Phi, psi and omega in degrees: 000131183284137181291144176269355176285133182247158176298324179298322179293322178294315179296322179296321179293317182286342177289351177261000179260125183257148165281115186300329180284316186275347179057039179219158181279159186296328183286313180293335176277359179061036180272341187271124183227158166053052177287128177231137182233121177229110185055243181258014182256131179240129175233149181197168176243138172246117179265107177286167182275355173202140176293345179265024182301122181286346185247024182306312183296320179295317180296316179299317180295314180297320180293318178300315180297319182295318181287323179297336180284350178289129179306130177096348181281127179261317181218154182228132176237120181241124172267126180264112178247193179204142173221106186288124181287149173283140183285358176084001180269131182283127176241029185296327182298327179265000182052048182252112177278065184246126181285322182214133178243122186239121177267140174246117186229171178205153180283341180213165179278165174082012182261358179092025180300313181294325176299316178296316181299314181296311183289331173297310181298314182292320178299315180296319179295320178298330180284346179117002180278158175269118193230139171240151179230115181254120179272095180266007176279078188301323186277341180216068186283088183265352186301318179304315179298315184290337178261001179071034183244142180237008178173174178270153176289164179302141180262217181133336179269189180289332184246159181284126177283130179286157169287167181214137176208139178055031179081008182249131174276133190229137171225142182203147174296340178298338177283345193245002179232161178290144178306132179085354181291131180279135179263097181257082188243142172270175184308310182301324179291320176300313182300317180295318181295317181295318178296324178293318178299327181279311189268336187255008180254139181278077183287330187072193179284129180233138170281322181221132168249114179266129185241116178272110182274158169290158178291159176095195185225075187228210187299319184297318180296316180295317179299318181296312181297330178281338187267329184213131176294124183266138173294325181173175181230146175249131180252128181255136179217162166270167180290338189291153186299320181299317179294320180296321178301314180293321179296326177297325176294323178296319177301314180298322179298312181299320179294322178297332179266010180060036175258120179298136177268113183287334179154181184244136174247130176260119180258158180053047186293322181197162176243126178273121181278163182306330180274004176094350179282157181256133174252120181267083188299321183257022184087194183212149170079004183298318180296317179294320179296318178297313180301317180294315181295324181273354182058048175231162181294144168268117190272347177137167179240149184239126181285162173280128177210146176298331181302324181293313179296315180299319179297318179293318181290327184270353183079018175237093182309148188298333177289348174261310187284322181219066187297334183263003175291162179305319180288321178297315179295321180294317179294324176296316180295320177297318179297319178296320179295320178294316179301320179296317179296322179296319178299314179300313181296320181296312182294319179297317181293317181294319181290330179283337181230068187298339182275351182290000000 
């Protein structure tokens, strides 16, 4: 007996289900794929805009409820997939097949910028995305240590093969200099190195290229912005006023370079003592105050924990070594929030510039 349930009825039901981040329905976002109807059974695929979607369960639940409400539907099977949108920015000059490029910066050193960059990249890769991590912190290339890497794989082709760990492709000047060697480079040398990392490395197809910048507002940041169109930047700060002042300069720098600021991350927000109380060593609320003053999203706060330091020193990022620890969970949540902001920015940019 042929089912009376139609594909049009399924699409009509799903047109009332919204992606909470994008504030649009699943049908207009072209997320609904492969609708199949057999008797009273309906199956379909929903392709999210990032595999790291923080609201995946909510969207699946809302969609299931909407389809089940169609008269005659007995069961619903939904496969949740993902297709990361391209931000619409042309990177043809560098021949980079990168859908989204995200810079992680800070106004000063010592705030945990590289920790955020590493755990962001690994979290996105764990979710199923294709991720690259570029260590553009020429003066303090810590990414190899934090990713547990000690060199590049053998080459032989036209392009440099990146190292790889935890599903992330990695390149760093740290692979190319002797341990402890000081990098005393002027602007032109920095510019040349960054362009080589972008154009001469065999990155392959990437959903996200995460770029760990050196601290401050100098040549490396300018070279990067001139070399590759960035989807956006994440600014890392401590809660204390001095750090917030410097982070505010980083926000101003990105805006001066026409790089969208995706939001602010507050690191080392508090230390949990053995009795469960929180000690706010660096003060409190600085990241949120900065985000509010700059009119950008506050992406989350990360507590101080030995697990973070141990993970960085051992080459096992905390989202791998202790994913359910407070710091691991916080970094995962921050990564999901960043992925969501990138999706919103990509879709908004493409729709505003359809000819791009």
